[in-house]
Residue, then its C-alpha position, 0 to 999 in steps of 0.5 A: m500500500k502506498v500514499i497517493a496524497t496528503n490532504i489538509a483543510k482550511p476552515t470553510t464556511i457553509i450554510w446548513n439549515g439556514k445557519e452558518e457553520r465552519t467545517g474541515i471537510y474541504k481537504y485538498p492535496v499539499k506538496e509538503p509532508i504532513y505531521l501526524g500528532k497524537c490528537d490531529v494532523l498539524k495545520d489541519t482544520v478540525i471543527d467538530r471535536k466531538h466526532h473528529g480528531g482526538i486520540n482514536k481519530a487523530c487522522y483519517l485514511f481513505s482508499e484511492n481505489n474507491y475514487a473511480y466508483w464515486k467519480n462515475l456516480y458524480p462525474n460533474l464534481d471538481w475532483d481531487w484527492g481529499m474529496f472524502g475529507e481524508n488526510i491521507t489517500i492510500k492506494d490498495l487500502d482495503e477495509a476487509t483486511l484492516r483489523v481494529g487494533s492492528i499496527y502499521k508503519i506509515g512514513e515516520c509514524k507508527v499508527q493503530i487502526t481504530a474505527p470506520r468513518e461514519p458519514c454526516y451531512k457535511l460529506g453531503i454538502r461537499f458532494g452537493n447531495q445528501n443522498i450520498l450518505k446512504k450510498f456511502i453506507d451501502h458501498q461499505s468502503p468507509g476508510t479508517y481512522i487511526k491512533v498515532l502511537e509514534e508521531g512524525y511526518v508522512k509524505e506522498g510515496d510513503t508505504f503503509l506497512l503492517l507491523q503487527e496484526s490484531e488478534n480476535s478483532l473485527t475488520i473495519k468492514q465487519l465493524y462498519h457493517l455491524l454499525y448499520t445492519r439491523d440483523k446484528n450478529k451476536e458473536l461479532l457484537k461480543i468481539a467488538i465490545d471486548n475491543p478496548l479501542l471501541s468507544e464507550s458510546k458504541k459499546k453501550k449501543f451494541k450491548k442493547y442488542l445482546 
């Protein structure tokens, strides 16, 4: 797996339900390396700290392989890397093989896979269509958030290498499916709940289905 682009956002003002808001969804490629800190990417814009940024969501990765699918659905948009709000676009990133808790090397950093991205209305605003939210969920390729274990710089061309695979944990794709499906597999729920990287709010939600 290889870094295709590193992306940063400046604060952008949007209108939602008649009110002005600021967002960091409008990320675009930068030529210089980006610095992955413990809680966010240096010089990036994180407005909604409840749902983005922090220890377990310090950086968001998305697969370059998915761009062709979305470009076909939305051909008239001004396409560039960072379109999904990702800080790092990676070739051959596959949520079906990324396990929650697995540790990877990327650039100067050591990072840990934590959680899939759950889309919100701001993705719909960037795409000019709120219908993308359901399509994004149905496509089952959400990208992943990471925890930064060792800080450092990441640049275009860096590799994303597995250092240690997590045992007895769900893949990002399995966890993402579990979040949205009505028919939740109880064995997978138990595995998810036992993972220390799962947020307390998600554990509480999952326990209701057991």
